[in-house]
DODREN-394124 format. One record per residue (C-alpha): x, y, z. Coordinates in steps of 0.25 Angstrom, whole numbers, plus 5000, padded with zeros to 4 digits. Example, Ala and Ser with C-alpha at 12.3 -4.5 7.8 and 13.67 -1.06 7.14 Angstrom:
% residues 2
5049_4982_5031
5055_4996_5029
***
This chain:
% residues 182
5000_5000_5000
5005_5013_4996
5009_5023_5007
4999_5035_5009
5004_5049_5003
5008_5058_5014
5010_5070_5005
5002_5077_4994
5008_5077_4980
5016_5088_4974
5005_5092_4965
4995_5092_4977
5004_5101_4986
5007_5110_4974
4992_5113_4971
4989_5114_4986
4999_5124_4989
4998_5132_4976
4983_5133_4978
4985_5137_4992
4995_5148_4988
4986_5153_4978
4974_5154_4988
4983_5162_4997
4986_5171_4985
4971_5173_4982
4969_5177_4997
4979_5189_4995
4976_5192_4981
4961_5195_4984
4963_5204_4996
4956_5217_4997
4970_5224_4995
4971_5217_4982
4957_5217_4976
4954_5232_4978
4962_5243_4971
4969_5245_4958
4975_5232_4957
4963_5224_4960
4962_5219_4946
4976_5212_4947
4972_5205_4961
4959_5201_4956
4965_5195_4943
4976_5188_4952
4965_5183_4961
4957_5177_4949
4970_5171_4943
4974_5164_4956
4960_5159_4958
4960_5153_4945
4973_5146_4948
4968_5141_4961
4956_5135_4953
4965_5128_4943
4974_5123_4954
4963_5118_4963
4957_5111_4951
4971_5104_4948
4972_5101_4963
4958_5095_4964
4962_5086_4952
4974_5082_4958
4967_5079_4971
4958_5070_4964
4969_5063_4957
4977_5062_4970
4969_5061_4982
4972_5068_4995
4981_5061_5005
4972_5054_5016
4971_5062_5029
4976_5056_5042
4969_5044_5046
4968_5049_5061
4961_5062_5057
4948_5063_5062
4937_5061_5051
4931_5075_5053
4946_5081_5050
4947_5073_5038
4933_5077_5032
4936_5092_5036
4950_5091_5029
4943_5085_5016
4932_5095_5016
4942_5106_5018
4949_5101_5006
4937_5099_4997
4932_5113_5001
4946_5119_4997
4944_5113_4983
4930_5119_4982
4934_5133_4986
4947_5133_4978
4938_5130_4966
4926_5138_4970
4934_5151_4973
4941_5152_4959
4928_5147_4951
4919_5157_4958
4929_5169_4955
4930_5163_4940
4916_5163_4939
4914_5177_4945
4924_5183_4935
4917_5175_4923
4903_5180_4927
4908_5194_4928
4916_5193_4915
4929_5197_4922
4941_5191_4915
4952_5183_4922
4966_5183_4917
4974_5172_4924
4986_5179_4930
4987_5188_4918
4990_5177_4909
4977_5173_4902
4962_5175_4902
4955_5165_4911
4942_5160_4905
4929_5166_4911
4919_5156_4914
4905_5156_4906
4897_5162_4917
4888_5173_4915
4881_5181_4927
4889_5194_4926
4892_5202_4939
4881_5196_4948
4885_5182_4946
4900_5186_4947
4897_5192_4961
4889_5180_4966
4901_5172_4962
4911_5182_4968
4903_5181_4981
4906_5165_4981
4920_5168_4978
4922_5178_4989
4915_5169_4999
4924_5156_4996
4937_5161_5002
4931_5161_5016
4929_5146_5014
4943_5145_5008
4948_5152_5021
4941_5142_5030
4946_5130_5022
4960_5136_5022
4960_5137_5037
4955_5123_5039
4966_5118_5030
4977_5125_5036
4972_5122_5051
4970_5107_5046
4984_5107_5041
4990_5113_5054
4982_5104_5063
4988_5092_5055
5002_5098_5056
5002_5103_5071
4991_5095_5078
4990_5081_5071
5005_5082_5068
5002_5073_5055
5008_5075_5041
4995_5081_5035
5002_5094_5033
5015_5087_5026
5006_5083_5015
5004_5096_5009
5017_5103_5015
5028_5093_5013
5039_5102_5018
5032_5099_5032
5040_5087_5037
5032_5074_5038
5030_5069_5052
5033_5055_5055
***
């Protein structure tokens, strides 16, 4: 019988951390200091490009995850914690897909061009509705980060719990530079 994996693949690690960095970038890019004033168009364009990059990378990560299932959680972890961990991961995928999709749909409904990092025109989706539909989609788009922040907090707290309370090797799976405990 093969020995169970104790670390995620390089592809999984790269996608996880690249998406994480882009999410943090998004938090700073859309701050009020950046979205008001003479350079607002630049920051909004950067926000749209980064959001669409997150969408594409999340789709790739989801495909990779389907082809390469997650490592089993520790057997001694209570069932409610395993359920919470899996639910958090599923909701991460939902939010990381829904946030850029609602932004893309809102831009499309309003007929606002998206130029991906100044390199090419990103296609708008065939959706009508104008400003009213765009406004409704933006309401959803603006509400979703609150759920994302809750998920981020749960994710980080869970990782810290595993590292400092459980003292197992769960954090090592996604951060290989952390020494593996015997």
